[in-house]
Every structure is written in C-alpha cells, then in structure tokens.
N, C-alpha and C positions, 0 to 999 in steps of 0.2 A: 488525539485531540489535546489541546492544552487546557489546563484547569481555569475556569472562569473566575474572575476576581471581583466582579461587581456584585455586591450583596443583593441588589434589586433582582438580578437574574435568579439568584438562589430562592428568593422569596416567591417569585413567579413560578419557579419550578415546584415549590411545595403546594401552591394553589392548584397547579395542573395535576399534581399527585392525587389530591382529593378528587378532582374531576375524573381522573382515570379510574379510580375505584368506583365512583358513582355510576359510570355507564358501562362497566364491565359485566358481562353476563356469560353464563355457561350454556351453550346450545344443546338441544337434544339431538341425538344421532339422526341423520337423514340420508337421503340418497347421495351417491357420489356426485361431486361437482362436475359440471360440464367443463370441457377443455377451453381454456382462454388463450389469447395470444401470449400473455406474459404472466409469470409468477416472480415476484420480487420479494425476497426475504431478507430482513435486516436482523443480523445476529447482534443484539444490543447488549453488550457486556457492561453493565452500569453498576456493578458492586464496587464502586470506587468514587473518586472525586467528581466524576461526570454525571452522577445521578440526577441532579437538577436538569441538566441538558437533555437527558433521556425523556423526561416528561414533556419538555418543550418540543422536542422533535416529534414525539407522538402526536402532540396537538397539531403540528404542521401537517403530518400525514393524514389526520382526520379531515383536513380541509379538502382533500382530494378523495381519498377512500377507494376501496376496491370497486371496480365497475366491469363492464363487459370486456374491456381491453386488458385489464390487469388485476391480479390478486396481490394485495399489499399485506405482507405478513411481518410480524415482529416476534422474535424469540427473545423475550426480556428476562435478563438476570439483573436484579437490583436489590439494594438495601437502603430504604429511606430512613431518615432520622427517627429514632424511637420505635422502629418496626423491625420485624424479623426479615431475614433475607428471603426473597421469593424468586421463582422462575415461572414464567407463564408463556403459553403459546397464544398469540393475539392475532386476530384477523381485523384489519383496520377498515372500517366503513366510513362513509361520509358522515361525520358528526358523532360517531360512536366507535366503541371498541368491543369486540366479541372475543371472549376467552374460550379456547378449545381445551377441554380436559382439565385435570386438577392443577392446583397451584403446587409447585414443588420447591425444593431448595437445592439447586445444582451449582456446579463449579464451571464458570465460563472459560476457565483456562485448561479444561480437560477435553481430550479428543472426543470422549463419549457424549459430552454435552453438545458439541458442534455437530456430531454425527446425528444425534437425535433431532436437532433442529432442522438440518437439511433433509433428513429422511422424511420428516413430517411435511416439509414444503413440497418436495417433488412427488411424493406418493399421494398426498391428499389434495393437491391443487395442480392437476395436470395442465400443461401449457406447451405451446410451441417453443417458447423461449424462457430461459431461467437466468436469473441474476441473483447474486448473494452479496450483501454489504456487511463487511466485518467492521463493526462500530465500536470504538473504544480508544484507549491510548495505544500508540504504536511506537516502535523503536527501530524499525528497519532491520538490517542484518544483526545489529548489536546495539547495546545501550549502556553507557557508563553511569548515567544518572540514577537509574532505578535498579541497577545491579542485575539486569536480565535483558533479554532481547525478545523480539517477536511482537505479539499483538493480543488484545483481549485479556487484560489483566483482571484478576479477581482478588480484591483486597482482603477478603475473609480468609482466603487460603494461600495468598501470595503465589498463585500459579498463573500461567500465561501459555499462549499457543506459540510454538516455534514454527518455522517454515516446514519442518518435518511433520509436525502434528497436523498442520493444515493439509499438507500433501497426502498424508495417510487417510484423512477423512474424505477428501475429494476423490481419491482413488477408489474408495469403497462405494461412494455415491455413483460415480461414472460406471463402475463395473457392474453393480447390481441393479441400478435403477435407470440409468441413462446410457445404455450400451450403444456405442457408435456415435455418441454425442458429447459435447462439452457444454459447460456453462457459457452462456453468451458473454457475460462479463462478471468479473469480480471487482467490487469496489472496496476501498479502504477509507472509511470515514475515521481516519486515525493518522497520527503523525508519522512522517519520515519513511513512508513505505514505497515511494517511487524510486526503487533501486533496481539495477540490472540483476542483482542477486535474487531479489524477491520475484521479479518478473520471470526469471529463468525457472524458478521452482513451480510457478503456476502454468507455464506454457502447455504442459500436456492436458490441462484440465479446463482451460477457458480460452476464448478467442480474444477478449479485450480485458484490460485492467484500468481502473480509475484510481489514482493515488497521488499523494503529494510528496515532493522532495523535502519540503519544510514542515514545520509543525502546523497543525490544523487548529483554528480557533475552537473554543469549547462547543459552540453551537453547530459546528461542522457544516454539512451540506444544507442547502436551502431546499428542503424536501418538497415544500408546497409548490414552488415554481418549477423545480426539476420535473415533477410528476404532472404538472398542469396539462401538458399536451395530451395525456392519456384520457382526458375528459372527452376529447373529440375523436382520437384515433389511436391505433397501436403504432408505436415508433419502431423503427428498425433498431437493432442493437447498437449500431454506430450512432444513430441519432439520439438514442437514450443516453449513451455515454456523453455525447456532446452537450445534451441538455443539462446534465449534472455539472459539467465543467463550466459552461457559459453562465449558468445561474449562480454558481459559486463565485465567479469573477464579479458579477454584478453585485452580489451581497457584500463582498469585502472591499470592492473599490470604493463604495460609499463610506465605509468605515476606515478606509486607508490602512487596513491591516497588512502586515507582512504575510504574504501567502504565495503558494504555487499550487497548481493542480494539473495533472496530465491524463490524457487518454492514450493508452499505448496498445498497439496491435500486436498481440502475442504471436499471431500467425506469421508476422514479419520479423520475429526476434532471432531466428536461427542465423540469417546472414550477419546480423550484428554481433552475435556471440562468436561466430567463426572469425570474423574480421578482428574483433577485439582480442581474441586469443592469439591471432597472428602477430598483432602489435606487441602483446606482452611477451611472446616467445622471442621475437627479435630483440626487444629491449633487454630482456634477461640475458640473452647470449652476448650482447655487447657489454653489459655490466660485468659478466663473469670473465670477460677478456680484459678487465681492469681499465675500461675506457672511462676515465674520470669526466670527460666532457659529456658523456651520456648521463652519468649520475647528476651532473650539474644541470643538464637540460630537464631531467625529470624533476629535480628539486624546484626549478623555476616554474615548471608546469603545474605543480601542486601547491605552490606558495599562495596563501590567502590573498595576497596582493594581486595575483594574476588569474585566479580561478575562484568561482563561488564556492564557499563552504557554507554549511547549514548549522542549525542549532547543535546537532552532533557534529563537532568539527572534523571528524575523520571521514565524513561523507562529502565528496566533492562532485561538482557537476561534470558529467561524462563528456559532453560536447566541448566544454571549455578545456578539458584536459587534452582532447584530440587537437583542438585548434592551437593550443600552446606548443604542443610537440611539433606540429607541422611548421610552425614559425621558427622552430629551433633546429630542424634537421640539419641544416648546413653548418651549424656550429658544433656538431657532434663528432667531427673528425672521423667520419666513416669513409669507407671505400665507395667508389661510384656505384658498385653493385649493391652494397648495403644501403646506401642512400636511396636508391631507386626502390628497393624492396620495402623499406620502412615508409617511404612516402606513399607508395601504392597501398600498403596495408592501412595506414592512417586515413587516407582518402576513402578507401572502401568502408572503413568503420564509420567515418563521419556521414557518408551517404546512407549507410544502413540505419544509422541512428535516426536520421531525418525521415526515412521511410517508415520506421516503426512507431514513431511518436506522431499520432494523428493530430493531436491538438494539445497545447499546454498554455496555461495562463499564469500570470504572475504580477505581483506588485512591483513598483519601481526598484525596490532594493534588490529584487531577484530578476532584473531585466535580462541579464546575461546567462540565463539558464536554458537548458536544452530539453528538459522533461524527464531525464533519468539521471540518477546519481550512481556513484560507486564508492566503495570503502577504500580509503588509502590511509594506512596507519601513520601516526605522527612519529612514533619511536619504537614500537613493538607490535607485532601481529597478535591481536587478542585471541586466546585459545578458542573462544566460542565461535569465532569466524570460521575456523577449520571444521566445525560440525555442520555447516550449511550444506544443503543439497548442491549448491553452486561449487563448493570446494571439494566435493568427493571425486575420487579418481584423479586423473591427470588434468590439472587446470593451470595453464601457464601464468595466469594472473596471480595465483597464490604463490607460484615460484618467484615471480617478479617482485612482489612486495616483500617476500622473505629475503630475497637477495638484496633489495634496496635497503631494508632496515639493517641488515648485516653490514653493508657498506657504510651506512650512516654511522653505525656504532664504531666502526674502524676509523672513520674520519674524525669523530669526536675524541676517540682515544689518542689519535695522533696529535690533535690540536692541544689536548691537555698535557701530553708529554712534552 
C-alpha cells in the first residue's frame, strides 16, 4: 500500500485508535467454536507508515463483523504515536473488537509471527474455507526504493517477509493443520504483488490469489462492501475474490486513483508457466546465436512506449510483452521452423494467461494490462531476484534475461567504442 498524504486521514486514524482500545476485551476461555463456512484472517502488519489506515480498516470490518457465515480475524502488529509497539489477536464483531489472549510485541517480518497468526486462525476457528490477507507495504519480487523485497515490513526491526518466508509458513500450516487442503485464496492488500513470480511461489498452497500489479492506495481494500454479502450468505471462493476486486474498482473509480487489482486462478497457472518457459527458452537460443533482430524485437517489446511499466519500472505487463513479441515475430529473421515454434509458444502463453486471470480491473492509465506482471531488468539482473523460488533450479526466463542484459552491455560497449 502507498503511504497516505492527507493529514485528515491520519487524524481520523488516531480517533479510531482510541475507539479500538475502548471496545477491546479479553474473553474468558469457552467451548470450541462451531465450524463455519469461512475463516478470513488479516495479517495486519502496521508497524510502519500505514498505522492510521489499519485503524480505519478495522472500523470498516466492524461494520460487518463475524457472523454465521464467516469468522473475521485480525492479527494486528502496530505502533501508534506515543505508544509501545503491540501485537494482538482480534476477533471482529459487528460494532466491536474482541481480543484473544495477551498483548505481545512481535515482529511482523518474521516467519514465526506469521506462523503464530495462521495457526491461531485455522486451529481456533474451524471452517470449510480459509483465506489469508497479507496487509502492508509490498514490493513484489524485488524493490529498489526500500532496499528490500517482499511484503509485511516492520519498521521497528527493518524486517520483512520474502516469498521463501511465506512459503515456509504456508507449508507448515498445510502439512500440520490442513492436510490435503489449500487456502482458498491468499490476498495481498499490498503494492506490486500481482507477479507471475509471486503467484508461482503460492501455487502449492492456495487456489486463488488477489493482488495488484501497481501500488495500492493507503486505505487498500474496501472491506465493508467486500464482506457485505456475508451478511446474507456464504460466498464461494471465486465470488469472495470477485467481491474484493469489484468493490476495489468501485472505491477507486470514484477517486480516479491509479490502480489495478487481479483475481488469479493458481490452479490454472501451470500451463502459463510451461508456455512462458518455452517462449523464454526459444528467445534465449536465438539470442545466443547472435541474432540481433531478436535482441531488437525484445528491446521493442519491453520499451515503456510499447508495454505498461509500473511504479517499480522493472515490472512489465506480461500480456503486453507477449502481444508485442507476436507482432514482431516476422521481423526476427528466423527460419520457418523457428518462426512457427515461437509463434506457437507465444500464442499458448497468451491463451494460458487469459485462462489464469479470472478478473482484473484498472484505471484508465493501466487500461492495457493483463492482470500479471513479470520482472525484466533495465541493465542488470538484481542478485535478490535469483533467490526467488521462481528462480531456483533451471528456469529459462532467468537464462533469457541474463543473456539479454549481457547482449545489451555488449551493444553499449560497441556503441561507446
């Protein structure tokens, strides 16, 4: 999420802070809760500039509250002005907040904190469906601006969760508490997380993911309206995800913010990854054969004039990349067999992308987006990228961007000489 700049919002956040303290209670132990259709847990990492927005979002959640259809939980880590850092397990009711257990001081950027939050949610609030919302700043695969990558930054400790951290936690939850199941969806109320690399890391642990290719406004999701249908009925996982996406669009269309949000079917991701790797493998083989026309076609495909780039400029729209390459195949000076192979791989990737993205919304600035991004370096492959789950083992995309950068450096050296 982006940092809010309107002082009024911060003032309102402080007012809500006082309200949150006033209606927080510690319950006495009771009988195990009955199983409900849904448990929705928000891992609210607010020990950072988004603290006022956390209080506002909790107020939004209180307008719905847990009911027969859904448990609404918040694992809150925050530090309000003039106060000590706190961590609380909160059950959100209609009009009130119920604290479970003692107040602690935990690090939202540590695996053990996320593990504690999700273990609490799935063991104490049994449900047919589970969803987790990682709420905070986000950076996607990498981030130049903050010097780190990942999600859920903790300003007191300067720590954050990487894709590997999240994977480790989800793996433990699935193995020990949800055997044979996955989370129905994982949502990122955080910036820049709708990337094929992040989706790939989540595929073994969830069916769907909700995330944005671009930055997310400070207030993030419209929780009241997204959860409103649960007052009447329990939504399907797909409809729950669509409710978040559609209400997000409505909230920011009114304000004319620059925004994107996607609902991606991780169960359909494998054909996309397979086709994408075929594209990368072919392009890399052509580049290594010193085909300058292919280098030029890739350069054209990733040029900001021709494809959407985002606030992190090394993230490009995946669908736009495929479209640009398809339009340039016949200028690449390939053999007939090579042309057919590349055209087929690009077409397969484009179709697989369309099947995997269930829904995506965007402002006018991002009208030519497809719902998923990918990292493409401007002049060098950043070392942190190579630590991603996506980059482990043999990945032709990593080989391609490394070859491309090497060719780019050679071209620049030749021009200088």
